[in-house]
C-alpha angles and dihedrals in degrees: 000000000000110000089224091055092048091053091052090047089050091056093050096045110105102188114085090215092054089047089055096049092047091046088058091050093050090049094053094043092055093046089050093047091048090050093049094051088047095054092042091053091047091051091052092050090050095047092049092047090048091052095047089045093055093051088084095054125091097018094139101157129058118250145177119227128246130219121339115257120233088256090058093050091052096041102042115069106249096236090059100051095077088051093058093045093050091049090052090049091054105038101027090235117134111269087212092058090048089049091049092051089051089051095048096040104042107355088248094311098319093112110029098160145171087240124212085266093050101254118149142191144024093319098027104244123184107233096248092047090049091055091052100048105021118142133185096232099175095040098237095130094250127106104215123171088197093056112091096217094050091041097049095044089047091051090049089049091051094049090047094047089048092054107265091157090061103030116008096180091056091049090052093047089056089054093058107000097227132110094213087054093056092047092047095048091046092049093052091044091059091050087054096047124000093190120088118198122196119249117261119007138283124229121241111280096220137043108290094251090068102068106127116109115216096188126018138209117292138031116355143154105265109242092219108029093037093220131114112261139155113269107211097196144005132287115222116188120224137148116275112272096030108145116254119212136211108248095212139002112286153125125277108247099172131021109170147058113319112188114268090358089071114201105008144178124203120191126198110217096175095241092050145349127240129206127208114194145188092027122170092212138005119224101183134061133224112274094022118132114231134190126225107273096025115131114253100172147325131271115263144148103250124143120015096348135140096202144337113313142119118255107203126188135178124202126193117190086351092303124113122240135185109279090204090069091053110035120090117240107258113265101199092242097119 
């Protein structure tokens, strides 16, 4: 029975005995409703915590971060965002991870210590660690752990030196030696930027005269199915038979048809995997080692395709990223 209806009924009951019985029912109903809402709220909090906690698990390849989210722009003081981005550019370490460390360690400079353990500065370095990894980020000739430029560049240098490119979780663990710390930093980093970009840069997968993109990364109306779907790569139109190049050195992980992708090649580069789809032919075989610029197949229109083109995707830690943020501008040297 609806509690409001029971209250109305309570007011209209004349008999004291009936009022007493109805009062007991209302009391237990309200207690039961409160308990239900409490447990639903607790379950929701536990679910969110589990999801956020899992974000730091399974990140086995180094990465740079893409564009800041709206949350990042609102949470990170505006004067510090360029510092993190410049450090990523120089050291190849995710700017979002560096920003997350700054948030956890000093709340972006609001609590720079010394800590109980003796750590100091914007990124909370122990004195001995600072001496080993210190950098002059702003080029003023002074190495200052309290200066954001120096501290962030030094943290990036430490993560880079400890193998962030190959194992970011291990590099983070060496920064603070706690599993909870790694998970927390990774969770915040993915709030700051959900996009991961591979280290380095990939060469253009087609001859340089074919540089137009007919369909970009993200949501789109599928040209064949005529429904909105997420497009996990880019489409580059080219005549059938045009050679398709490996964008980096790697090993062939797939060399046959793959559902809507049609004839498809997947290369494992260590730090990422790349996918070349809708091919008319494949010129490599699974397990084969290939070099950057080596032909892996030819442009076609196999699978769900409305004409000859190359569909190209990049995956970092099994997550797609925008190839346009990673591929090198064609130089015309092919």
